[in-house]
Residue, then its C-alpha position, 0 to 999 in steps of 0.5 A: m153377304a152380297s146380293c145375288p145378281q138377278p137373271q133376266e126373265e128371258t134367261l129364266q124362261a130359257l132355263r125352264d125351256m132347257a129343262n124341258r128339252l132335257r126331259i124330252h131327250s131323256i124320254q126319247a133316249t130311254c124309249a129308243s133303248n126300251s130301258g133306262h130311268p126317265t122318271s129319275c131324269c125328269s126330277a132333276a131337269e131344272i137342276m141340270s139346266v141351271l147347273f150346265f147353262y147358268t152356274m157352272k163354268y166350263k168349255p163345252t168343246e173341251p170337257g177335259n179342260p183341267s180348269n173346268d168346274r167338275f160335275i159328278l152324277s152320283k145318281g148314275h141311273a139318271a145318265p140320259i139327262l147327263y148325256a142330254a145336257w152335253a148334247e145341248a152343250g154341243d159335245v154329244n151328237q144329239a142323234d147319238l142319244l137314241n143309241l143309248r145303251k146300245i153295244d156300239c155306243d159309249l152312252e151307257g146305262h150309267p156314266t163311265p170315264r169312257l166318256s170325256f166328260v165323265d171323271v168317275a163311274t157312278g153305277s154304284l149308288g153312294q159313291g159320288l160324293g166321296a169322289a167329289c170330296g177328293m176333287a174338291y180337296t185337290g182343287k182347294y189344297f193342291d191345285k189352289a184353283s178356281y174350279r168348283v165341284y158339283c155332285l148331284m145325288g138321289d134321296g134314296e142313295s142318302s141311306e148309304g153310310s158312305v154319303w155321310e162319311a163324305l159329308a163329315f170329310a168335306s166339313h172337316y176339311k172346309l171344302d167350300n168349293l164343293l156343292a152337293i145337291f140332294d134330288v129329293n124326289r120322294l120315291g125309291q126303286s120299290e117304294a118311297a124313300p125313308l124320309q119321303h119329302c121331309t126336306d127339313i130333316y135333310r137340312k138338319r142332318c146336313e147342318a149337323f155335319g157342318w154344311n151350309t144348307y139351303v132347302v129349295d123347290g128343285h123345279d124353280v129355276e130362279q131359286l136354284c140360280e140364287v142358291f147356287w150363287q149364294a154357295t159361291q160366297v160361303k167360305n170354309q164350309p161346303t154347301a148342300i142344296v136340299a131340292k124338293t122335286f117330283k119323280g117323273r116331273g112333267i109327265p102326265s099321270i106318271e109324275d110322283a107315281e110309284n112303280w115307274h122307276g127304271k121304266p121307259m115310257p110306253k111307246d104308244k104314249a111317248d108321242s103324246i107325253i113329248k107333245a105335252i112337254e113341248s107345249q110348255i117350251q116358249s123359246n129357243k134362246n141359246l144358252t152359252p156356259q161361262p168359260p172357266v178361270e184358267d188357273v190350274p197349274e201344269i203338272n207332270i206325273m210321268d216317269v217318277k224316279m226314286p232319288s236313290l237306291p234302296a238303303y237295305q243290305i241282304g240279311d237285314k230284318v225289315a217288315t215290308r209294311k215299314a219298307y212301304g212307308t219308307a219308300l212312299a216318303k222317299l217317292g214324295h221327294a221325287n214328285d210333288r204330286v205324290i200324295a198319301l191318304d190314310g185311314d187312321t192307321k199311319n202308325s201301322t202302315f208307316s205312312e206316318l213317315f210320309k206325313k213327317e216329311h210331306p205334311e202338306r200332302f198327307i190326307e187323314c181320312f180317319i176311319a172312313e175308308q170309303n173316302m180313300v183308296l188304300s194301299r193295304s197292309h196285310v197283317a196276319g197275326e194277333d189281331g185276328p180274322s176280322q182285322m186280317a182278311l185273307e181274300d184281298v188278292a182274289m178281290f183285286r185280281t178280279v178288277p180289270n187292269c189292276t196290278v197286284f204286287y206282293p213283295s217279299d222283302a224291303v228292297s222289292t217293296e220299295y221297287a213295287v212302290h216305284l213301279a206303282a207310281n208309274t203304272k196306269g190304272m189301279c195298283f194294289i200292294r200287299t205288305s206284311r207285319p212281321d220283320t223278314s230278311v232282305i233277300y235282294s240287293p239294292f241293285e236288283n232289277f224288278k219289272i211288273g209281270q216278271a218273277k224271280v227264280i231265287y233258289q235253284s239247281a240242275n237237279d230240282k225236283v219240284t217248283v215251289i211258288g210263293a210270295g211275301v211271308t210264304l216265300h221265306e217259308a219256301l226258302a227255309a224248306a229248300v234249305e231243310l230239303s237240301k240236307e236230305g238230298i232233295s233239291i227244289r226250285v223257289i220262285d218269288l212271283f213279285t206280281i200276282k197280276p200280271l203273272d209271269q207265265a213264262t218263268i212258271l212254265s220253264s221251271a215246271r218243265v225242269t221239275e217234271g211238271r211238279i208245282i207247289t204253290v204256298e200262300d197266306h190266302y184262301k185257296e179261292g182266287g189266290i196264287g194257287e188259282a192264278v198259277c193253275a190258270a197259267v198252266s191250264g192246258m199244258p200237258g204233264i203239269s200238276v199244281h199242289q196248292l197249300a193255302v189257308s183253309g177256314v177262317p183263321r184266329s188270333g195267334k203269333p204269325a209263326e203259329l198261324l203259318d203252322m196251324f194252317g199248313i203253310s209253314a216250312r215243315y208243311i212245304v217239306n212234307a208236300v215236296k217229299s210226298i210229291v217226289a215219292s209218288 
């Protein structure tokens, strides 16, 4: 291996001085807000100094430049030192540091992508390395670019299983452009971290996961410069830096002391603490980051179009989960930035169809879902409740700016995949295992937030709203009721979020305010509650909800629909009861 170029002593001293300036900024910012985590910042000061002002290649005036090295602060509570680094680099106004955590300031308590230099929010510990793996995978295998990815983690968060899932992923895919730094400062929030300063155990664990690993004094800038450079020379292995540090480093009587997590320095002691740190600063040498290698390819992911219409005919029997896989594979031909991830379920979600046609863009994450964003296949049936949770719609409805699709046949599923590919923000597509009839023509037009009235007459008595498998039960109920002279209107929601309030209200007015919702989901947070919210405050409208009550069990889909009162016969009974009342 080539020898590491030795930085001049003047540069090393400037890096030490920068670390102390970052400490001071962090202490001042948290004192001004009277909240925050200055001791967690201080343990990482030298690491941040060397990374941002010696090792990383980026343009300070262009934080979003796609060729920049990436940095993820997984220990997001140390946000003040990240803001301080960008203030010293020039992208953040230093005066704004004193507005930390204030309502009108974007420098929040933990990093969020509201800031141009933050790629992923890291309020929840244990998530950063998984995101870094995705960035590194993209850089190595898709962009084929020079940028590197750096992830700074706390020792406390290494208790999270997601960290070790990410370590396994990175090793398996030989992400040699990824560097993870463990800030081993010994102390957690309420007591010492499990391994305290046993850095050799961290080293052995990382090596056991296949990582090239170094143990260093995390406050020695010369050692940090050397190992960060050595990591760039390693091929086919990610690198871990186990840095022994001290929480509250540089703060008299607080360094390595317990019960200081998340506490700003007392205002009556802040000035003396800052003066003590300032006394160690020997120069104001300007440190300029190295520019990146501009070799990221231009990409376009806007207006992705399907190459052809859906190849289904009305009456075909197709599971929507299979239609999802088929649509995904088709979409892959439309744009080479369509990528599929799977958690060893590709023969169930049918993403194997994508892998067959686009193997270079298929990422197998194995059974480590923390490393991926998964389009979920809803599989009510024989596998039982531990495999088939019924609270998914509720969970995704609560996520801001998340679009929730629940297509009811193969055609609408293909359109959902297409729309999701062109929608900003998170999308969730709920698909089903049973074969269901195709009810839409390939020429049908679908839009987000636009429901379909698929069964109606001038004499409709009740509006029945469903999606997915329950829509087919509602259609069956409509046919059965028509034999008895009772007409109902059936609505296919298509998207549960956003909800088509206008169609629901107009149909409710026709049916004298009578609405029935039917869903293979728990009552809490699902279609019924979404519809109730949409009609809230509207006089003369009542909503009767048919939903799953209690934890289901293994059984045939038809048996389960009947057992939990959401089959066609229960819809028929509910309609008759409402009409008779």
